[in-house]
PDB file of N, CA, C and O in Angstrom:
ATOM      1  N   MET A   1     -63.712 126.692 101.287  1.00  0.00           N
ATOM      2  CA  MET A   1     -63.372 125.215 101.443  1.00  0.00           C
ATOM      3  C   MET A   1     -62.349 125.124 102.514  1.00  0.00           C
ATOM      4  O   MET A   1     -61.446 125.937 102.709  1.00  0.00           O
ATOM      5  N   LYS A   2     -62.629 123.879 103.286  1.00  0.00           N
ATOM      6  CA  LYS A   2     -61.509 123.677 104.339  1.00  0.00           C
ATOM      7  C   LYS A   2     -60.742 122.582 103.844  1.00  0.00           C
ATOM      8  O   LYS A   2     -61.236 121.736 103.099  1.00  0.00           O
ATOM      9  N   THR A   3     -59.540 122.561 104.231  1.00  0.00           N
ATOM     10  CA  THR A   3     -58.496 121.660 104.143  1.00  0.00           C
ATOM     11  C   THR A   3     -57.464 121.621 105.182  1.00  0.00           C
ATOM     12  O   THR A   3     -57.345 122.560 105.969  1.00  0.00           O
ATOM     13  N   THR A   4     -56.651 120.504 105.232  1.00  0.00           N
ATOM     14  CA  THR A   4     -55.610 120.475 106.248  1.00  0.00           C
ATOM     15  C   THR A   4     -54.308 120.389 105.592  1.00  0.00           C
ATOM     16  O   THR A   4     -54.122 119.538 104.723  1.00  0.00           O
ATOM     17  N   VAL A   5     -53.380 121.218 105.948  1.00  0.00           N
ATOM     18  CA  VAL A   5     -52.063 121.276 105.395  1.00  0.00           C
ATOM     19  C   VAL A   5     -51.069 121.166 106.464  1.00  0.00           C
ATOM     20  O   VAL A   5     -51.253 121.803 107.501  1.00  0.00           O
ATOM     21  N   ASP A   6     -49.967 120.377 106.314  1.00  0.00           N
ATOM     22  CA  ASP A   6     -48.967 120.213 107.274  1.00  0.00           C
ATOM     23  C   ASP A   6     -47.796 121.170 106.793  1.00  0.00           C
ATOM     24  O   ASP A   6     -47.154 120.986 105.758  1.00  0.00           O
ATOM     25  N   ILE A   7     -47.604 122.219 107.685  1.00  0.00           N
ATOM     26  CA  ILE A   7     -46.729 123.367 107.595  1.00  0.00           C
ATOM     27  C   ILE A   7     -45.572 123.144 108.552  1.00  0.00           C
ATOM     28  O   ILE A   7     -45.826 122.557 109.604  1.00  0.00           O
ATOM     29  N   PRO A   8     -44.363 123.534 108.317  1.00  0.00           N
ATOM     30  CA  PRO A   8     -43.183 123.472 109.285  1.00  0.00           C
ATOM     31  C   PRO A   8     -43.397 124.457 110.430  1.00  0.00           C
ATOM     32  O   PRO A   8     -43.574 125.625 110.084  1.00  0.00           O
ATOM     33  N   ASP A   9     -43.409 124.184 111.736  1.00  0.00           N
ATOM     34  CA  ASP A   9     -43.704 124.959 112.944  1.00  0.00           C
ATOM     35  C   ASP A   9     -43.107 126.387 112.671  1.00  0.00           C
ATOM     36  O   ASP A   9     -43.850 127.347 112.878  1.00  0.00           O
ATOM     37  N   GLU A  10     -41.891 126.597 112.246  1.00  0.00           N
ATOM     38  CA  GLU A  10     -41.226 127.827 112.150  1.00  0.00           C
ATOM     39  C   GLU A  10     -42.000 128.692 111.087  1.00  0.00           C
ATOM     40  O   GLU A  10     -42.332 129.846 111.358  1.00  0.00           O
ATOM     41  N   LEU A  11     -42.276 128.116 109.885  1.00  0.00           N
ATOM     42  CA  LEU A  11     -42.965 128.718 108.929  1.00  0.00           C
ATOM     43  C   LEU A  11     -44.304 129.326 109.469  1.00  0.00           C
ATOM     44  O   LEU A  11     -44.583 130.521 109.376  1.00  0.00           O
ATOM     45  N   LEU A  12     -45.030 128.460 109.990  1.00  0.00           N
ATOM     46  CA  LEU A  12     -46.299 128.802 110.634  1.00  0.00           C
ATOM     47  C   LEU A  12     -46.233 129.904 111.624  1.00  0.00           C
ATOM     48  O   LEU A  12     -47.081 130.796 111.625  1.00  0.00           O
ATOM     49  N   ALA A  13     -45.174 129.866 112.533  1.00  0.00           N
ATOM     50  CA  ALA A  13     -45.020 130.934 113.510  1.00  0.00           C
ATOM     51  C   ALA A  13     -44.741 132.235 112.824  1.00  0.00           C
ATOM     52  O   ALA A  13     -45.282 133.276 113.196  1.00  0.00           O
ATOM     53  N   ARG A  14     -43.885 132.181 111.807  1.00  0.00           N
ATOM     54  CA  ARG A  14     -43.454 133.466 110.961  1.00  0.00           C
ATOM     55  C   ARG A  14     -44.768 133.964 110.374  1.00  0.00           C
ATOM     56  O   ARG A  14     -45.012 135.167 110.458  1.00  0.00           O
ATOM     57  N   ALA A  15     -45.537 133.235 109.854  1.00  0.00           N
ATOM     58  CA  ALA A  15     -46.846 133.697 109.127  1.00  0.00           C
ATOM     59  C   ALA A  15     -47.727 134.290 110.168  1.00  0.00           C
ATOM     60  O   ALA A  15     -48.384 135.300 109.914  1.00  0.00           O
ATOM     61  N   LYS A  16     -47.767 133.724 111.293  1.00  0.00           N
ATOM     62  CA  LYS A  16     -48.697 134.375 112.326  1.00  0.00           C
ATOM     63  C   LYS A  16     -48.277 135.580 112.840  1.00  0.00           C
ATOM     64  O   LYS A  16     -49.085 136.467 113.114  1.00  0.00           O
ATOM     65  N   ARG A  17     -46.895 135.716 113.022  1.00  0.00           N
ATOM     66  CA  ARG A  17     -46.396 137.000 113.470  1.00  0.00           C
ATOM     67  C   ARG A  17     -46.672 138.089 112.410  1.00  0.00           C
ATOM     68  O   ARG A  17     -46.914 139.241 112.769  1.00  0.00           O
ATOM     69  N   LEU A  18     -46.641 137.742 111.128  1.00  0.00           N
ATOM     70  CA  LEU A  18     -46.776 138.565 109.971  1.00  0.00           C
ATOM     71  C   LEU A  18     -48.242 139.134 109.997  1.00  0.00           C
ATOM     72  O   LEU A  18     -48.565 140.312 109.846  1.00  0.00           O
ATOM     73  N   ALA A  19     -49.027 138.102 110.208  1.00  0.00           N
ATOM     74  CA  ALA A  19     -50.673 138.402 110.335  1.00  0.00           C
ATOM     75  C   ALA A  19     -50.874 139.603 111.383  1.00  0.00           C
ATOM     76  O   ALA A  19     -51.500 140.636 111.146  1.00  0.00           O
ATOM     77  N   VAL A  20     -50.264 139.295 112.517  1.00  0.00           N
ATOM     78  CA  VAL A  20     -50.448 140.294 113.596  1.00  0.00           C
ATOM     79  C   VAL A  20     -49.816 141.624 113.391  1.00  0.00           C
ATOM     80  O   VAL A  20     -50.338 142.617 113.899  1.00  0.00           O
ATOM     81  N   ARG A  21     -48.680 141.720 112.651  1.00  0.00           N
ATOM     82  CA  ARG A  21     -48.166 142.960 112.268  1.00  0.00           C
ATOM     83  C   ARG A  21     -48.918 143.729 111.286  1.00  0.00           C
ATOM     84  O   ARG A  21     -48.968 144.959 111.270  1.00  0.00           O
ATOM     85  N   ARG A  22     -49.520 142.921 110.442  1.00  0.00           N
ATOM     86  CA  ARG A  22     -50.372 143.538 109.340  1.00  0.00           C
ATOM     87  C   ARG A  22     -51.759 143.737 109.812  1.00  0.00           C
ATOM     88  O   ARG A  22     -52.589 144.282 109.084  1.00  0.00           O
ATOM     89  N   ARG A  23     -52.048 143.311 111.018  1.00  0.00           N
ATOM     90  CA  ARG A  23     -53.413 143.422 111.595  1.00  0.00           C
ATOM     91  C   ARG A  23     -54.490 142.685 110.585  1.00  0.00           C
ATOM     92  O   ARG A  23     -55.518 143.221 110.171  1.00  0.00           O
ATOM     93  N   THR A  24     -54.061 141.385 110.281  1.00  0.00           N
ATOM     94  CA  THR A  24     -54.844 140.607 109.367  1.00  0.00           C
ATOM     95  C   THR A  24     -55.040 139.293 109.963  1.00  0.00           C
ATOM     96  O   THR A  24     -54.719 139.069 111.130  1.00  0.00           O
ATOM     97  N   THR A  25     -55.606 138.335 109.125  1.00  0.00           N
ATOM     98  CA  THR A  25     -55.623 136.860 109.658  1.00  0.00           C
ATOM     99  C   THR A  25     -54.648 136.103 109.105  1.00  0.00           C
ATOM    100  O   THR A  25     -53.993 136.547 108.162  1.00  0.00           O
ATOM    101  N   LEU A  26     -54.437 134.931 109.592  1.00  0.00           N
ATOM    102  CA  LEU A  26     -53.527 133.914 109.038  1.00  0.00           C
ATOM    103  C   LEU A  26     -54.097 133.441 107.745  1.00  0.00           C
ATOM    104  O   LEU A  26     -53.330 133.233 106.806  1.00  0.00           O
ATOM    105  N   ARG A  27     -55.307 133.264 107.626  1.00  0.00           N
ATOM    106  CA  ARG A  27     -56.021 133.051 106.475  1.00  0.00           C
ATOM    107  C   ARG A  27     -55.601 133.777 105.198  1.00  0.00           C
ATOM    108  O   ARG A  27     -55.198 133.210 104.182  1.00  0.00           O
ATOM    109  N   ALA A  28     -55.756 135.225 105.378  1.00  0.00           N
ATOM    110  CA  ALA A  28     -55.323 136.221 104.440  1.00  0.00           C
ATOM    111  C   ALA A  28     -54.008 136.048 104.000  1.00  0.00           C
ATOM    112  O   ALA A  28     -53.741 136.095 102.799  1.00  0.00           O
ATOM    113  N   ILE A  29     -53.073 135.832 104.949  1.00  0.00           N
ATOM    114  CA  ILE A  29     -51.617 135.710 104.590  1.00  0.00           C
ATOM    115  C   ILE A  29     -51.441 134.440 103.858  1.00  0.00           C
ATOM    116  O   ILE A  29     -50.545 134.484 103.015  1.00  0.00           O
ATOM    117  N   ILE A  30     -52.106 133.258 103.975  1.00  0.00           N
ATOM    118  CA  ILE A  30     -51.975 132.056 103.353  1.00  0.00           C
ATOM    119  C   ILE A  30     -52.522 132.307 101.821  1.00  0.00           C
ATOM    120  O   ILE A  30     -51.873 132.044 100.808  1.00  0.00           O
ATOM    121  N   GLU A  31     -53.786 132.842 101.852  1.00  0.00           N
ATOM    122  CA  GLU A  31     -54.442 133.066 100.575  1.00  0.00           C
ATOM    123  C   GLU A  31     -53.551 134.088  99.652  1.00  0.00           C
ATOM    124  O   GLU A  31     -53.413 133.873  98.448  1.00  0.00           O
ATOM    125  N   GLN A  32     -53.023 135.093 100.237  1.00  0.00           N
ATOM    126  CA  GLN A  32     -52.063 135.931  99.357  1.00  0.00           C
ATOM    127  C   GLN A  32     -50.838 135.161  98.832  1.00  0.00           C
ATOM    128  O   GLN A  32     -50.488 135.235  97.654  1.00  0.00           O
ATOM    129  N   GLY A  33     -50.221 134.439  99.733  1.00  0.00           N
ATOM    130  CA  GLY A  33     -49.039 133.471  99.406  1.00  0.00           C
ATOM    131  C   GLY A  33     -49.420 132.639  98.172  1.00  0.00           C
ATOM    132  O   GLY A  33     -48.661 132.564  97.205  1.00  0.00           O
ATOM    133  N   ILE A  34     -50.711 131.959  98.225  1.00  0.00           N
ATOM    134  CA  ILE A  34     -51.091 131.155  97.174  1.00  0.00           C
ATOM    135  C   ILE A  34     -51.293 131.920  95.796  1.00  0.00           C
ATOM    136  O   ILE A  34     -50.916 131.482  94.709  1.00  0.00           O
ATOM    137  N   ARG A  35     -51.975 133.185  96.013  1.00  0.00           N
ATOM    138  CA  ARG A  35     -52.279 134.112  94.872  1.00  0.00           C
ATOM    139  C   ARG A  35     -50.986 134.527  94.201  1.00  0.00           C
ATOM    140  O   ARG A  35     -50.823 134.462  92.983  1.00  0.00           O
ATOM    141  N   ASN A  36     -50.111 134.941  95.029  1.00  0.00           N
ATOM    142  CA  ASN A  36     -48.687 135.263  94.441  1.00  0.00           C
ATOM    143  C   ASN A  36     -48.019 134.213  93.793  1.00  0.00           C
ATOM    144  O   ASN A  36     -47.412 134.479  92.756  1.00  0.00           O
ATOM    145  N   THR A  37     -48.025 132.913  94.283  1.00  0.00           N
ATOM    146  CA  THR A  37     -47.493 131.896  93.620  1.00  0.00           C
ATOM    147  C   THR A  37     -48.057 131.481  92.316  1.00  0.00           C
ATOM    148  O   THR A  37     -47.352 131.147  91.364  1.00  0.00           O
ATOM    149  N   LEU A  38     -49.322 131.512  92.301  1.00  0.00           N
ATOM    150  CA  LEU A  38     -50.154 131.339  90.970  1.00  0.00           C
ATOM    151  C   LEU A  38     -49.814 132.376  90.071  1.00  0.00           C
ATOM    152  O   LEU A  38     -49.516 132.089  88.912  1.00  0.00           O
ATOM    153  N   LYS A  39     -49.822 133.587  90.480  1.00  0.00           N
ATOM    154  CA  LYS A  39     -49.525 134.716  89.481  1.00  0.00           C
ATOM    155  C   LYS A  39     -48.071 134.789  88.996  1.00  0.00           C
ATOM    156  O   LYS A  39     -47.777 135.307  87.919  1.00  0.00           O
ATOM    157  N   GLU A  40     -47.185 134.255  89.823  1.00  0.00           N
ATOM    158  CA  GLU A  40     -45.678 134.038  89.387  1.00  0.00           C
ATOM    159  C   GLU A  40     -45.593 132.980  88.316  1.00  0.00           C
ATOM    160  O   GLU A  40     -44.850 133.107  87.343  1.00  0.00           O
ATOM    161  N   GLN A  41     -46.436 131.845  88.530  1.00  0.00           N
ATOM    162  CA  GLN A  41     -46.315 130.795  87.545  1.00  0.00           C
ATOM    163  C   GLN A  41     -46.932 131.279  86.366  1.00  0.00           C
ATOM    164  O   GLN A  41     -46.358 131.049  85.301  1.00  0.00           O
ATOM    165  N   GLN A  42     -48.090 131.961  86.363  1.00  0.00           N
ATOM    166  CA  GLN A  42     -48.740 132.473  85.133  1.00  0.00           C
ATOM    167  C   GLN A  42     -47.772 133.380  84.270  1.00  0.00           C
ATOM    168  O   GLN A  42     -47.761 133.383  83.039  1.00  0.00           O
ATOM    169  N   ASN A  43     -47.030 134.082  85.016  1.00  0.00           N
ATOM    170  CA  ASN A  43     -46.062 135.106  84.429  1.00  0.00           C
ATOM    171  C   ASN A  43     -44.749 134.426  83.926  1.00  0.00           C
ATOM    172  O   ASN A  43     -43.760 135.067  83.569  1.00  0.00           O
ATOM    173  N   GLY A  44     -44.840 133.032  83.934  1.00  0.00           N
ATOM    174  CA  GLY A  44     -43.701 132.266  83.711  1.00  0.00           C
ATOM    175  C   GLY A  44     -42.509 132.253  84.639  1.00  0.00           C
ATOM    176  O   GLY A  44     -41.412 131.800  84.315  1.00  0.00           O
ATOM    177  N   GLY A  45     -42.825 132.831  85.927  1.00  0.00           N
ATOM    178  CA  GLY A  45     -41.741 132.877  86.994  1.00  0.00           C
ATOM    179  C   GLY A  45     -40.705 134.023  86.870  1.00  0.00           C
ATOM    180  O   GLY A  45     -39.791 134.185  87.678  1.00  0.00           O
ATOM    181  N   ARG A  46     -40.919 134.763  85.841  1.00  0.00           N
ATOM    182  CA  ARG A  46     -40.017 135.883  85.714  1.00  0.00           C
ATOM    183  C   ARG A  46     -40.422 137.078  86.452  1.00  0.00           C
ATOM    184  O   ARG A  46     -41.607 137.399  86.535  1.00  0.00           O
ATOM    185  N   TYR A  47     -39.459 137.757  87.000  1.00  0.00           N
ATOM    186  CA  TYR A  47     -39.715 139.134  87.700  1.00  0.00           C
ATOM    187  C   TYR A  47     -39.427 140.123  86.605  1.00  0.00           C
ATOM    188  O   TYR A  47     -38.394 140.005  85.946  1.00  0.00           O
ATOM    189  N   VAL A  48     -40.310 141.124  86.368  1.00  0.00           N
ATOM    190  CA  VAL A  48     -39.989 142.082  85.398  1.00  0.00           C
ATOM    191  C   VAL A  48     -39.800 143.338  86.299  1.00  0.00           C
ATOM    192  O   VAL A  48     -40.662 143.722  87.090  1.00  0.00           O
ATOM    193  N   LEU A  49     -38.572 143.956  86.107  1.00  0.00           N
ATOM    194  CA  LEU A  49     -38.336 145.194  86.652  1.00  0.00           C
ATOM    195  C   LEU A  49     -38.845 146.322  85.969  1.00  0.00           C
ATOM    196  O   LEU A  49     -38.498 146.487  84.799  1.00  0.00           O
ATOM    197  N   SER A  50     -39.702 147.221  86.573  1.00  0.00           N
ATOM    198  CA  SER A  50     -40.169 148.380  86.071  1.00  0.00           C
ATOM    199  C   SER A  50     -39.243 149.324  85.470  1.00  0.00           C
ATOM    200  O   SER A  50     -38.148 149.429  86.023  1.00  0.00           O
ATOM    201  N   ASP A  51     -39.467 150.006  84.479  1.00  0.00           N
ATOM    202  CA  ASP A  51     -38.471 150.981  83.722  1.00  0.00           C
ATOM    203  C   ASP A  51     -38.562 152.230  84.620  1.00  0.00           C
ATOM    204  O   ASP A  51     -39.623 152.844  84.737  1.00  0.00           O
ATOM    205  N   LYS A  52     -37.386 152.607  85.275  1.00  0.00           N
ATOM    206  CA  LYS A  52     -37.135 153.727  86.059  1.00  0.00           C
ATOM    207  C   LYS A  52     -36.035 154.638  85.395  1.00  0.00           C
ATOM    208  O   LYS A  52     -35.238 155.264  86.094  1.00  0.00           O
ATOM    209  N   SER A  53     -36.021 154.688  84.098  1.00  0.00           N
ATOM    210  CA  SER A  53     -35.056 155.596  83.387  1.00  0.00           C
ATOM    211  C   SER A  53     -35.498 157.048  83.653  1.00  0.00           C
ATOM    212  O   SER A  53     -36.651 157.415  83.878  1.00  0.00           O
ATOM    213  N   VAL A  54     -34.347 157.842  83.588  1.00  0.00           N
ATOM    214  CA  VAL A  54     -34.665 159.231  83.903  1.00  0.00           C
ATOM    215  C   VAL A  54     -34.046 160.054  82.593  1.00  0.00           C
ATOM    216  O   VAL A  54     -33.184 159.577  81.855  1.00  0.00           O
ATOM    217  N   LYS A  55     -34.548 161.176  82.461  1.00  0.00           N
ATOM    218  CA  LYS A  55     -34.074 161.940  81.291  1.00  0.00           C
ATOM    219  C   LYS A  55     -32.461 162.327  81.515  1.00  0.00           C
ATOM    220  O   LYS A  55     -31.953 162.485  82.625  1.00  0.00           O
ATOM    221  N   GLY A  56     -31.784 162.444  80.283  1.00  0.00           N
ATOM    222  CA  GLY A  56     -30.385 162.893  80.406  1.00  0.00           C
ATOM    223  C   GLY A  56     -29.738 162.456  79.404  1.00  0.00           C
ATOM    224  O   GLY A  56     -30.381 161.901  78.512  1.00  0.00           O
ATOM    225  N   LYS A  57     -28.431 162.577  79.296  1.00  0.00           N
ATOM    226  CA  LYS A  57     -27.603 162.440  78.259  1.00  0.00           C
ATOM    227  C   LYS A  57     -26.496 161.302  78.513  1.00  0.00           C
ATOM    228  O   LYS A  57     -25.468 161.256  77.837  1.00  0.00           O
ATOM    229  N   GLY A  58     -26.762 160.459  79.460  1.00  0.00           N
ATOM    230  CA  GLY A  58     -25.757 159.445  79.827  1.00  0.00           C
ATOM    231  C   GLY A  58     -24.833 159.939  80.928  1.00  0.00           C
ATOM    232  O   GLY A  58     -25.138 160.796  81.757  1.00  0.00           O
ATOM    233  N   LEU A  59     -23.667 159.305  80.844  1.00  0.00           N
ATOM    234  CA  LEU A  59     -22.762 159.467  81.995  1.00  0.00           C
ATOM    235  C   LEU A  59     -22.104 160.920  81.691  1.00  0.00           C
ATOM    236  O   LEU A  59     -22.109 161.446  80.578  1.00  0.00           O
ATOM    237  N   GLN A  60     -21.560 161.460  82.822  1.00  0.00           N
ATOM    238  CA  GLN A  60     -20.860 162.748  82.768  1.00  0.00           C
ATOM    239  C   GLN A  60     -19.445 162.428  82.003  1.00  0.00           C
ATOM    240  O   GLN A  60     -18.829 161.378  82.186  1.00  0.00           O
ATOM    241  N   ALA A  61     -19.078 163.313  81.257  1.00  0.00           N
ATOM    242  CA  ALA A  61     -17.782 163.143  80.415  1.00  0.00           C
ATOM    243  C   ALA A  61     -16.596 162.610  81.225  1.00  0.00           C
ATOM    244  O   ALA A  61     -15.774 161.867  80.688  1.00  0.00           O
ATOM    245  N   GLU A  62     -16.498 162.964  82.458  1.00  0.00           N
ATOM    246  CA  GLU A  62     -15.309 162.270  83.310  1.00  0.00           C
ATOM    247  C   GLU A  62     -15.454 160.814  83.605  1.00  0.00           C
ATOM    248  O   GLU A  62     -14.523 160.142  84.049  1.00  0.00           O
ATOM    249  N   PHE A  63     -16.700 160.318  83.337  1.00  0.00           N
ATOM    250  CA  PHE A  63     -16.791 158.874  83.512  1.00  0.00           C
ATOM    251  C   PHE A  63     -16.951 158.010  82.382  1.00  0.00           C
ATOM    252  O   PHE A  63     -17.052 156.792  82.521  1.00  0.00           O
ATOM    253  N   SER A  64     -16.983 158.657  81.124  1.00  0.00           N
ATOM    254  CA  SER A  64     -17.389 157.984  80.014  1.00  0.00           C
ATOM    255  C   SER A  64     -16.411 156.841  79.723  1.00  0.00           C
ATOM    256  O   SER A  64     -16.848 155.904  79.054  1.00  0.00           O
ATOM    257  N   ASP A  65     -15.220 156.808  80.117  1.00  0.00           N
ATOM    258  CA  ASP A  65     -14.308 155.756  79.908  1.00  0.00           C
ATOM    259  C   ASP A  65     -13.888 155.014  81.236  1.00  0.00           C
ATOM    260  O   ASP A  65     -12.824 154.402  81.333  1.00  0.00           O
ATOM    261  N   LYS A  66     -14.860 155.127  82.299  1.00  0.00           N
ATOM    262  CA  LYS A  66     -14.526 154.431  83.534  1.00  0.00           C
ATOM    263  C   LYS A  66     -15.309 153.261  83.607  1.00  0.00           C
ATOM    264  O   LYS A  66     -16.326 153.156  82.921  1.00  0.00           O
ATOM    265  N   GLY A  67     -14.895 152.281  84.451  1.00  0.00           N
ATOM    266  CA  GLY A  67     -15.696 151.088  84.712  1.00  0.00           C
ATOM    267  C   GLY A  67     -16.619 151.411  86.036  1.00  0.00           C
ATOM    268  O   GLY A  67     -16.522 152.437  86.710  1.00  0.00           O
ATOM    269  N   TRP A  68     -17.471 150.400  86.254  1.00  0.00           N
ATOM    270  CA  TRP A  68     -18.451 150.448  87.275  1.00  0.00           C
ATOM    271  C   TRP A  68     -17.732 150.752  88.655  1.00  0.00           C
ATOM    272  O   TRP A  68     -18.093 151.658  89.406  1.00  0.00           O
ATOM    273  N   SER A  69     -16.653 149.876  88.911  1.00  0.00           N
ATOM    274  CA  SER A  69     -15.959 150.149  90.191  1.00  0.00           C
ATOM    275  C   SER A  69     -15.568 151.668  90.458  1.00  0.00           C
ATOM    276  O   SER A  69     -15.745 152.211  91.549  1.00  0.00           O
ATOM    277  N   ASP A  70     -15.068 152.239  89.447  1.00  0.00           N
ATOM    278  CA  ASP A  70     -14.554 153.720  89.406  1.00  0.00           C
ATOM    279  C   ASP A  70     -15.895 154.451  89.673  1.00  0.00           C
ATOM    280  O   ASP A  70     -15.928 155.205  90.646  1.00  0.00           O
ATOM    281  N   ILE A  71     -16.881 154.320  88.993  1.00  0.00           N
ATOM    282  CA  ILE A  71     -18.109 155.195  89.335  1.00  0.00           C
ATOM    283  C   ILE A  71     -18.609 154.878  90.742  1.00  0.00           C
ATOM    284  O   ILE A  71     -18.930 155.818  91.469  1.00  0.00           O
ATOM    285  N   ARG A  72     -18.692 153.713  91.145  1.00  0.00           N
ATOM    286  CA  ARG A  72     -19.023 153.386  92.655  1.00  0.00           C
ATOM    287  C   ARG A  72     -18.097 153.997  93.525  1.00  0.00           C
ATOM    288  O   ARG A  72     -18.585 154.522  94.526  1.00  0.00           O
ATOM    289  N   ASP A  73     -16.941 154.049  93.388  1.00  0.00           N
ATOM    290  CA  ASP A  73     -15.957 154.546  94.278  1.00  0.00           C
ATOM    291  C   ASP A  73     -16.121 156.030  94.428  1.00  0.00           C
ATOM    292  O   ASP A  73     -15.989 156.583  95.520  1.00  0.00           O
ATOM    293  N   ALA A  74     -16.436 156.722  93.226  1.00  0.00           N
ATOM    294  CA  ALA A  74     -16.629 158.140  93.160  1.00  0.00           C
ATOM    295  C   ALA A  74     -17.939 158.595  93.965  1.00  0.00           C
ATOM    296  O   ALA A  74     -18.003 159.584  94.695  1.00  0.00           O
ATOM    297  N   THR A  75     -18.969 157.691  93.693  1.00  0.00           N
ATOM    298  CA  THR A  75     -20.284 157.990  94.350  1.00  0.00           C
ATOM    299  C   THR A  75     -20.137 157.983  95.917  1.00  0.00           C
ATOM    300  O   THR A  75     -20.725 158.804  96.620  1.00  0.00           O
ATOM    301  N   TYR A  76     -19.399 157.104  96.364  1.00  0.00           N
ATOM    302  CA  TYR A  76     -19.254 156.854  97.825  1.00  0.00           C
ATOM    303  C   TYR A  76     -18.070 157.476  98.335  1.00  0.00           C
ATOM    304  O   TYR A  76     -17.763 157.223  99.500  1.00  0.00           O
ATOM    305  N   SER A  77     -17.343 158.259  97.649  1.00  0.00           N
ATOM    306  CA  SER A  77     -16.169 158.855  98.099  1.00  0.00           C
ATOM    307  C   SER A  77     -16.550 159.901  99.303  1.00  0.00           C
ATOM    308  O   SER A  77     -17.522 160.647  99.188  1.00  0.00           O
ATOM    309  N   GLY A  78     -15.809 159.902 100.337  1.00  0.00           N
ATOM    310  CA  GLY A  78     -16.063 160.699 101.611  1.00  0.00           C
ATOM    311  C   GLY A  78     -17.203 160.110 102.378  1.00  0.00           C
ATOM    312  O   GLY A  78     -17.598 160.788 103.326  1.00  0.00           O
ATOM    313  N   ARG A  79     -17.745 159.084 102.168  1.00  0.00           N
ATOM    314  CA  ARG A  79     -18.989 158.702 103.018  1.00  0.00           C
ATOM    315  C   ARG A  79     -18.704 157.491 103.840  1.00  0.00           C
ATOM    316  O   ARG A  79     -19.629 156.743 104.157  1.00  0.00           O
ATOM    317  N   GLY A  80     -17.336 157.231 104.241  1.00  0.00           N
ATOM    318  CA  GLY A  80     -17.050 156.184 105.184  1.00  0.00           C
ATOM    319  C   GLY A  80     -16.366 154.990 104.368  1.00  0.00           C
ATOM    320  O   GLY A  80     -15.800 155.194 103.294  1.00  0.00           O
ATOM    321  N   SER A  81     -16.449 153.900 104.883  1.00  0.00           N
ATOM    322  CA  SER A  81     -15.594 152.806 104.280  1.00  0.00           C
ATOM    323  C   SER A  81     -16.472 152.300 103.211  1.00  0.00           C
ATOM    324  O   SER A  81     -16.096 151.377 102.488  1.00  0.00           O
TER     325      SER A  81
END
């Protein structure tokens, strides 16, 4: 089906550049955008993060009473600012 849609110039330019990078058509980019929007609406607009839990017994003993900022600082200790 053909239709006419008024799209802001910058948005159209970005979509065209994306199509070139992906070696596809502008039509395919637009179709995918519509499909993604409809799928998101169907899912209630919620993003569900997949479970990436790992086996283990929780935090190491030295961090059991520490807050996130302490854990983060220890993680990046010696790696610059």
